[in-house]
N, C-alpha and C positions, 0 to 999 in steps of 0.2 A: 602385497605392499612392496616387496623387493623390486618388482617390475617397474613401479612408479619411480623409484630412485634411479633406475637405469635410463629412464627417458627424461631425467632432469628435474624431477620434483624434489625439492629440498626436504629436510627432516621435518620442518615445521608444517609443510604442506601435507606430508604423509600423516603426521600426527593429527592434523585437522580432519583429514578424510577418515581416519580411524574413529575420531569422535563422532562424525556424522553417521558412521555405520553402526555405532553402538548406542548412541543416545536415543531414548524413546520416552514418550510421555507415559502417564500412569496406566493407560489402557493397552500398552504394548505395541503401538503402531511404530514401525521402524522409522528411523530418521531419513532425511532427504539424501539420496545417493545418486540422483540423476546428473548432478553437476560435477564434472571432473575437478579434483582438487587444484589442478594447475590453472584453472580459470578463475579462482578466487583472487581478489585483490590482496595486496600485502597486509592491509590493516586487519583482515580476518584472522590472520595467524596470531594476533595478540588480543582478539576480542571474543574468544570462544568461551569465556567464563559465563556461568549462569547469571541471569539478571531477572529478578522477581520470580525466580524458580522456573523460568522457561527454558525448554530444551534448546531453542534457537534465540536466546536472549541477545545475541550479538546484533540482531537486526534493529534493536532499540539502542538509543544512546541517551544518557541522562544529561541534564544541563551542566552538571559538574564535569562530566567526562568531556563534553563538547568544549567547555571553557578551557580545560586543560589542553586539549588539542589545538585550540586557537592560540594559546600562549606558546606552545611548542613551535607552531608555524611562524609566529612573529619572531621568536628567538632565532629560528633557523634563517629567516629572511634578512633580519637586521644584524645578525651575529652578536646580539646583545644577550648575555646570559639570563637565565630565569632568576626569579627572586632568591632561589637557594644557591645561586652561583654556578649551576650546571648548564651545559649546553645539550640540546637534543642530538641524538645520534643520527637522525635522518629527518628528512622533510615528511611530515604527515600527509602531504598532498591533499589537504582538506579543501572541499568545495561545499559551501553552505548555500542552500536554495530556499528562499522564502516563497511558499506557494500561497499567494494571496492576491486579492484585488489591489492593483497598483496604487489606487488612491485611498479608498476607505480602510484598507488594512496595512499595506506596506508603509504608507505615509502617516495616516492618522493614528492607527494603532501602534505603529512603530515596528522596527525590524532589528534583527541581530546585526551589529556592525560588520560590514563586508559581505553581507548576504546578497545574492543575485535574485532578483524578483522575476517570477513567472506567474501566469494565470491560465485558466482552463483553455481559452482560445488559442494559446500558444502551442498546445500539443494535440489538439483535436484534428481528426482527419479532414482534409479539404472536401471530401465527399462524404456527407453524412447520410448513410442509407436509412438509419433508424428502423431497420427491418430485420430480415431473417439472419443476416450475417453479423449484425451488431458492429459495424465498422465505424465506431466513434473515435477510436484511437488511431494515431498515425501508424502507417506501415513501418516495417523495420528500417528501411533506408531513410525515410523522412525523420524518424525518431532519432536515429544515429546522428543525422545532421543537426537536429535540434539540440541534442546533448553536447555536441561540439561547440555550439554557440555559447554554452554555459561554462566553457573552459574545462570540460571533463575529459580526463584521460583514462586509460584502462586501469591504471594503478591509483586513481583518485579515491579518497574516502569521501563519498558524497553523502551529505546529511540533508534530508528534506524536513522542513517543519512548516506548520500551518497556523492559521488563526482560528480554525474551526475543525475541519476534518479532511482536508485535501491532500495532505502529505502522503498518506498510504496509497492514494491513486497513482502517484508517481513511482512509489516503491513497487507497486504491482506492475506498472508498465515496464519498468526496468527488469523485473523478475521474469516477465513474459518473454523478454528478449535476451535473457541469460546474463544480466549484469547485476552484481550484488551492491546494494546501497543500504542506508540506515535511515531511521526515523527518530526525530527528537521526541522523547516521551513527554507528553503534555504540551508540546508546541510552544508558541510564544508566551502563553500564560505561565507555563512552568519556568521559562527563562526569566521572566520578570519577577516571579515569586522568589527565585533564587537570588535576586538582588543584582543581577548583571546589567550592564549598560545596554541601552537600546538607541537606535538612530532613527530620525525621521526625515533626514535631509539627503541620504545617500542617493547616488545615481542609479537609475534603472537600466543603464547601459550594460551590455553583456560582454564578457571578455572575448568571445569569438575565436579562441585559439586552442580549443580542445582537439585531441587526436584520437579519441576513443573509436575503436572498431568493435562493433557488436559481433559476438560469436555467431556461427551459423547454426548453433543449437539453442534451445531455450525451453520454455514450458508453455507450448501453444494451447494446452488444455485449460489454462487459467482463464481464457476468454472464449465464451461460447455464444451461439446464436439461438434462434427459435427452435431448432431441431432438438437441442438439449432440454429446453423447457417442455416441449411436447413429450419427450421421453420420460420426464418425471411424472407424467400423468398415469402411465401404465406399468412402468418398470419399478418394482419394489426396491431395487438397488439404487434408485435415483430419487432424491428429495429436493423440493423447491422451497426456498425460504425468502420471505418478504421482511426486510429490516427497516421499513419506513415508520412513520408515526401512525398512531391510531386513526387520526383524521384523514390521512392519505389512504390508508387501508380500507376504511369504510366508504371513501369517496366524498366525504364532507368537504375536504379541500380539493378543488378541481385544478389540477396542474397538468392534465392531459385532456383530450377531447372526451374520453370515456373513463372517468375516474373510478377507482375501486381496486380490486385485486384479481390476480390470476386464480381461477377456481381451485386448482389442485395443489396450491402451495400449502405448506404445513399450517395447521390451525393457528389462527391469530397472527399478530404482527410481533416481530422480535427486533426491537430497536437497536440500531448500531450503538446507541449510548450504553447498552447493557454491558459492553466490554470495557467501559471506562468507570473510574471512580468519580467522586464528586468534584475533584480538582481537575478533571479532564485528562489525567494520565491513564494509561492502561492499568487494568486491575492486575493483581498477582495471579500466578498460575493456579493457586488453590481457589481463589475467587472465581476464576474462569471455569474451573472444573465444576463448581457448584451450579453455575449458570448452565453449563452444558448438560448436566444431569437433569436440571429443571425442564429444559425445553426438549430433551430427548434426541438431540442431534448425535449422529454416530460417525466416527472416522472411517468406518468400513463402507459407508454409503458414498455415492457420488453426490455431493451437495452443491446445488446451484443456487446462487444468491442474486437478488435483484433489489434495486431501490428506485429512485426516480430517474437518475441519469448515469448510474455506474460509478459514482464518487463515494458516497457514504458507505456503500456496501463493502468497499475495500477495507474498511476498519474491522469489520467482523472477520473477513477472510484473513487479514493480517494477524489478528489475535490467535486464530487457530493455527496459522503457520508458526507463530512463536512457540506454540505448545507442542510442536513436533508432528502435526498432522501431515499425512502424505499429500504432496502438492497435486498429484494426479487425481485426487478426490475432491479438490476445491476448485470451483468454477464460478465465474462471474458472467451473468447475462449482461453484456456490455451496454446494449441500448436500453435495457431495463424497461421501466414503465413508459418512458417516452416512446420507445419503439413498439411496445405492445398496446398501450392504451390509446395511441393515436391511430391505430388501425381499425377500420369499421367492421372487420370480419372476424376478429379474434375474440374469444370468450372472456368477459369481465363480469365479476359479481360485485354488488354493493355490500355494505356492512350487514345487511339482513339476509344475504345469500340470494338476492334476486338478480337476474341477468340485467346488465346495463344496456340501454338502447344504443343503437349504432351512432347516435349523435346526442350528447348531452348539451342542452341549449344554454347552460350557464356559461358566464364568461370565464375563460381559463386564466388562472393566475400565472404570473411570469415566473 
């Protein structure tokens, strides 16, 4: 730790790294240590307190904490004191991103005042291979340019929120490229439930003045392709998990040419909703532990997750990350069932365990 101080890491940064090195979930898996402390944005130095019992609870933010950060930023920018007469000591550098359809969600459902709106097509790769490499997400350079259009700097506190389940996809993308961000627990529903204002008229224009530079390190193992899926077939240290709905798993819902599931995934389907409470917020750490024990997933295995298009699946991975699981054992098959089920040559089973023909003649859902 003394060496960190010599190269310019402040006391708070050293303390945070010490926390990461010592914090572990119930099963004794060590905390995340691959990200150097000096690459964490300033907000993390004050956000390392447990939330809902999670070892990495700082990745979530409650509606109350977000509202407080918004008030701090407004006071800093306007130089008008807070209600208690105090002034913030620094600019929180808050950037709030609404991840939702620009019409049906951002406008009709409403959004947090001042939020910048994005949708899936904004951060998808221009070249969708839907195949072995799972290149559905922008490459590092394009994603960096995209983040800059949102007004994001390296020291920004970025909060993603959604109207259903998209926010963790952006958290995952940033984590993949080595940038720390946060997710609003419960999304817009929780914000409304807390009684805070919403806007339906705000502009969808983007600031376009961000200066973020993504580090040359990251967590590339978070995104995998078909080779990892095939490895799950024969390697006992690798496990494949389907987190879609029962009707997608059985093939009753046809959302790809050959609906069903990958034969060697762990028995049954394990919905992304299982890591959420009835109100849509993430379950507590204790509740997550009960779910983990029920399905038999292990932090010592390499766990590969898939859904329809790589969005919902990030909810499950994010919950395990919160709980302190090692990132190098958490993988997303990015092209998911769109990449696998649209291929005529890859094995797919229906709900009865029968092989699915090379072409299902039913009309495919959008």
